[in-house]
C-alpha positions as CSV (number, residue, x, y, z in Angstrom):
1,M,11.6,-1.7,-3.4
2,F,8.2,-1.7,-1.8
3,E,8.3,-0.9,1.9
4,P,5.6,-1.8,4.5
5,F,3.4,0.6,6.4
6,E,2.2,0.5,9.9
7,P,-1.4,1.8,10.3
8,E,-1.4,5.5,11.0
9,E,2.3,5.8,11.6
10,W,3.9,5.0,8.2
11,A,4.2,7.6,5.5
12,P,5.4,6.4,2.1
13,P,8.6,7.8,0.6
14,E,8.1,10.2,-2.2
15,R,9.7,7.8,-4.6
16,V,10.0,4.0,-4.8
17,E,12.4,2.9,-7.5
18,E,11.0,4.4,-10.8
19,Y,7.7,5.3,-9.2
20,E,6.8,8.7,-7.8
21,L,4.0,8.3,-5.2
22,L,1.3,11.0,-5.7
23,R,-1.5,10.2,-3.2
24,P,-3.3,7.4,-1.4
25,I,-6.3,6.0,-3.3
26,G,-7.4,3.1,-1.2
27,R,-6.8,0.7,1.7
28,G,-7.9,-2.7,2.6
29,A,-7.3,-5.6,5.0
30,M,-3.8,-6.2,3.7
31,G,-2.5,-2.7,3.1
32,R,-2.8,0.6,1.3
33,V,-2.9,1.5,-2.4
34,Y,-1.2,4.7,-3.8
35,L,-1.5,6.4,-7.2
36,A,2.0,6.7,-8.6
37,H,3.7,8.0,-11.7
38,D,5.9,5.5,-13.5
39,R,8.8,7.9,-14.4
40,L,10.3,5.4,-16.9
41,L,7.2,4.7,-18.9
42,D,5.4,8.0,-18.2
43,R,2.2,6.5,-17.0
44,L,0.0,6.4,-13.9
45,V,-0.1,3.2,-11.9
46,A,-1.5,1.9,-8.6
47,I,0.9,0.5,-6.1
48,K,-0.2,-1.7,-3.2
49,F,1.9,-1.9,-0.1
50,V,1.3,-4.7,2.4
51,A,1.1,-3.8,6.0
52,R,3.8,-5.2,8.2
53,A,1.2,-5.6,11.0
54,V,-0.6,-8.3,8.9
55,L,2.4,-9.9,7.3
56,T,2.7,-13.6,8.2
57,H,3.7,-16.6,6.1
58,G,0.0,-17.1,5.4
59,T,-0.7,-13.5,4.2
60,R,2.5,-13.5,2.1
61,S,1.4,-16.7,0.5
62,R,-2.1,-15.4,-0.1
63,F,-0.7,-12.1,-1.6
64,F,1.4,-14.0,-4.2
65,T,-1.3,-16.5,-5.0
66,E,-3.6,-13.5,-5.7
67,A,-0.9,-11.8,-7.7
68,R,-0.3,-14.9,-9.8
69,G,-4.0,-15.1,-10.5
70,A,-4.2,-11.4,-11.5
71,A,-1.2,-11.8,-13.8
72,R,-3.1,-14.5,-15.7
73,L,-6.1,-12.4,-16.4
74,S,-6.4,-10.5,-19.7
75,H,-9.8,-8.9,-20.2
76,P,-11.0,-5.4,-21.1
77,N,-12.9,-5.1,-17.8
78,V,-9.9,-6.1,-15.6
79,V,-7.0,-3.8,-14.9
80,T,-3.6,-5.0,-16.0
81,D,-1.4,-6.4,-13.3
82,G,2.1,-4.9,-13.6
83,G,3.8,-7.4,-11.4
84,A,4.4,-8.3,-7.7
85,R,7.8,-8.2,-6.0
86,E,9.3,-8.7,-2.6
87,G,11.0,-5.6,-1.2
88,S,14.5,-5.4,0.3
89,R,13.0,-6.1,3.7
90,G,10.9,-9.1,2.6
91,I,7.8,-7.0,2.2
92,P,5.6,-7.7,-0.9
93,G,4.2,-5.1,-3.1
94,E,2.3,-5.0,-6.3
95,Q,1.9,-2.6,-9.2
96,A,-1.1,-2.4,-11.5
97,E,-2.7,-0.2,-14.1
98,T,-5.0,2.5,-12.7
99,M,-8.4,3.6,-14.0
100,D,-10.5,6.6,-13.3
101,G,-13.5,5.3,-11.2
102,A,-15.9,7.8,-12.6
103,A,-15.1,6.8,-16.2
104,G,-15.5,3.1,-15.3
105,A,-18.9,3.8,-13.8
106,R,-20.0,5.7,-16.9
107,R,-18.8,2.9,-19.1
108,I,-20.8,0.3,-17.1
109,R,-24.0,2.4,-17.3
110,H,-23.7,2.9,-21.1
111,V,-22.0,-0.3,-22.3
112,G,-22.7,-2.8,-19.5
113,P,-20.3,-4.8,-17.3
């Protein structure tokens, strides 16, 4: 399942279950986000990996609280959450819909938020 990263020393595997990781697209306080191809459903998704360095009972709890909140949202301006899981080593990860940032910025300029 989802494996952790250690800043600057962890490189993701090429594949994680049905997902083929393509490239990193972001990072934050809790981990990194990668663009991935869902080989079963033939679609692009974003996968967030939580950094082992920040993983505590508190961050794990916060991660799943945020994931539950995201799973409850359904709105055209919010990406669809594809689910959160705990990996084989107890490391959480989350999969979500991905969106082209440039297209989103254009939409906001023309249609509004």
